[in-house]
N, C-alpha and C positions, 0 to 999 in steps of 0.2 A: 523824707526822713523815716527810718524804720521804727516802728513801735513794737513794744513787747510788754507782756503782762506776766508777772511772777506772783505766785501765791502758794501757801502751804495749808493743807487741810489736816486738822488733828483727828485722830481716830484711826481704827483699823480699816485699811482699804477693802472695798467690796467689789467683787467681780460681777459683770453683767450676767444675770441668770437666764436660763432658757425661758422663752415665752410660755405662758400658761394659756389654756383654752377653756372656754366654758360655752355651754349651749343655753340659749335663752330664746324661747319662742321659735324654734326651728333655725335660728341663726347662730353661727359660731362667732364668738368674741375672743379676741386675743388681748392679753394684758401682761404687764411686767409683774414678777413676783414682788411681794411686799418689801423684802429686804433690798432689792434693786431699786424699787421706787423710792424708798426712804433715803437710800444712799445718794441717788440722783438729786433729791431735794437738798441734801446737805452740801453737795458739790455746787449746785446752782447758787445757793446762798453765799458760799465762799467766793464764787466767781463774780457775783454781783458786787460784793464788797471790794474785791480787787479792781474791778472795772471803774468803780466810783463814779458812775453816771456817764462814762465815756462811750463813744460810739464803738460798735464791734470792729475788730480788726478785719481788714479785707486784703485781697491778693493772696498769693501763695504763702503758706505758713509752715513754720517748723515747730514741732511739739517736743518738749523734753518732759519726761515723767519719771519720778523715782517713788517707788512704793516701799515703805518700811512696815513690814508685817511683824506683829508682836511675837515675841518668843513664848512658846507654850510653858506654862508653869512647871510641867514635868521635866523640862530640860534645864531649869535654873539650877545653879550650883552655888553653895555658900562660900567655899574656899577659893574656887577659880571661876569668877564670873565669865559667862559666855560672851565672846566678842561679836561684833557685827559680822555677818557672813552672807553669802549668796543664798537665796531661797530657791530650793530645787523641788519643792512640793507645791500642791495646789495653794492658791488659785492660779489659773493660767494667766500669763502676762497679757496675752491678747484680749482676754475678757476684762481684765482690769482697765486696759486702755480704752476698750469699747465703751464702758460705762462713762468714763471721763469725757470722751469725745461726744457722746450723746447728751450728757448733762450740760456741757459748755456751749452746745450749739444754740444760737440765738442770743447768747449773752457775750461771750468772748469773741465769737465769729458768727456769721450768719448761717453757714452750713458747714458740716465737717468735711465736705468734699474739697475744700480749699486747703486742707492739710496735705502737704506733699512730702513731708519728711517727718519721721517719728524716731526719737531716741528714748527708749524706755528700759528700766531695770527694776527688779524686785529684790529687796534685801530682807534678811532676817534681822530685826533690831537687836542691838546689844542688850544684854541683861540690864534691866532698869530703864532702858530707853523707851519713850512713848511711841506708839505707832503713828505714822504720818503718810501723807501723799504730797510730794512737792511737784509743782507744775510750772512750766514756762512756755509761753507761746510767743514766737518771734515772726515778724513779717520778713519776707525775703524780697529783695529788690528786683533781681532778674536772674536768669539762668546761670550767670557767671558766679553766683553765690554757691551753686551746687558743687559739692566735693566729688571727685572722681572715684 
């Protein structure tokens, strides 16, 4: 039986930042920027709540992700509210997905190398709509599930 996990994370999506480096005692240390680290903790918490103590998914997985990014205040209109539309500016879609894959590793699945298919999109939220991240992970049975 195929298992799947669906959950939504409230708040503005955050992209995976570039790694930072520091030197301590002649050694170089690599670490995540604070914004990425905090966002990963937020995603991990939501993933743990969605899993509700279940074992991580195994086998090949399909990932669906939709990122709703808040409309900037400067673009809001009183008479003609701005509708939902595609987001063609930063952050990059692949960096948004990377943060989610890293944060869910070990909770929703054991390692992100078992994700074999990704469907992702980023939207500009409609005026008045709250920002969000919607996620779904589905197990695939065999290669016959693959679409050509």
